[in-house]
C-alpha positions in Angstrom: 20.1 -40.0 -98.7 18.2 -40.0 -95.4 15.6 -42.5 -94.3 12.7 -40.2 -95.2 14.0 -39.7 -98.7 14.6 -43.4 -99.2 11.1 -44.3 -98.1 9.5 -41.5 -100.1 11.4 -42.7 -103.2 9.7 -46.1 -102.9 6.5 -44.8 -101.4 4.0 -46.6 -103.7 5.8 -50.0 -103.4 6.1 -49.6 -99.6 2.4 -48.7 -99.2 1.4 -51.8 -101.2 3.7 -54.1 -99.2 2.6 -52.6 -95.9 -1.1 -53.2 -96.7 -0.2 -56.8 -97.5 1.8 -57.1 -94.3 -1.0 -55.6 -92.2 -3.3 -58.3 -93.5 -1.1 -61.0 -92.0 -2.2 -59.6 -88.6 -5.9 -59.3 -89.5 -7.8 -61.6 -87.2 -10.7 -61.4 -89.6 -8.8 -63.1 -92.3 -9.7 -66.6 -93.6 -6.4 -68.0 -92.3 -7.2 -67.1 -88.7 -10.8 -68.0 -88.9 -9.9 -71.6 -89.8 -7.7 -71.9 -86.7 -8.8 -71.3 -83.1 -6.9 -68.4 -81.6 -7.0 -67.1 -78.1 -9.0 -63.9 -77.5 -5.9 -62.2 -76.1 -3.9 -63.1 -79.2 -6.7 -61.8 -81.4 -6.7 -58.5 -79.6 -2.9 -58.2 -80.0 -3.1 -59.1 -83.7 -5.9 -56.5 -84.2 -3.7 -53.9 -82.4 -0.8 -54.7 -84.7 -3.1 -54.6 -87.8 -4.5 -51.2 -86.8 -1.1 -49.8 -86.0 0.3 -50.8 -89.5 -2.8 -49.4 -91.2 -2.4 -46.1 -89.4 1.2 -45.9 -90.5 0.2 -46.5 -94.1 -2.5 -43.9 -93.9 0.0 -41.4 -92.6 2.4 -42.3 -95.4 -0.3 -41.9 -98.0 -1.1 -38.4 -96.7 2.6 -37.3 -96.2 1.9 -36.9 -92.4 4.7 -39.2 -91.1 6.9 -38.1 -88.2 10.5 -39.3 -87.9 9.2 -42.0 -85.4 6.7 -43.1 -88.1 9.6 -43.5 -90.6 11.5 -45.5 -88.1 8.5 -47.7 -87.5 8.0 -48.1 -91.3 11.7 -49.2 -91.5 11.1 -51.8 -88.8 8.2 -53.3 -90.7 10.2 -53.3 -94.0 12.9 -55.2 -92.1 10.3 -57.7 -90.9 8.8 -58.0 -94.4 12.3 -58.6 -95.8 13.3 -61.1 -93.0 13.2 -64.1 -95.3 13.3 -62.5 -98.7 14.3 -59.1 -99.9 11.2 -57.5 -101.2 11.8 -53.8 -100.7 15.3 -52.4 -101.4 16.0 -49.0 -100.0 
């Protein structure tokens, strides 16, 4: 089974986890509002947040390129870094 097929098989679970993952980069979240963060860091976080949300939107619409699937795999690996959440 290739990467696209593996991701498509777990599509709903991956979409949900990626949305949760994206929120960890959202500078508007309560977590970051309680701590002072540098403007440059905030912009970098916002860029990451937007990038992940864009990937999720493409996945929801079945508009992912091969590069998008590789990027999704990267984020799955990051999500799973400490604990296996998504098994492909």
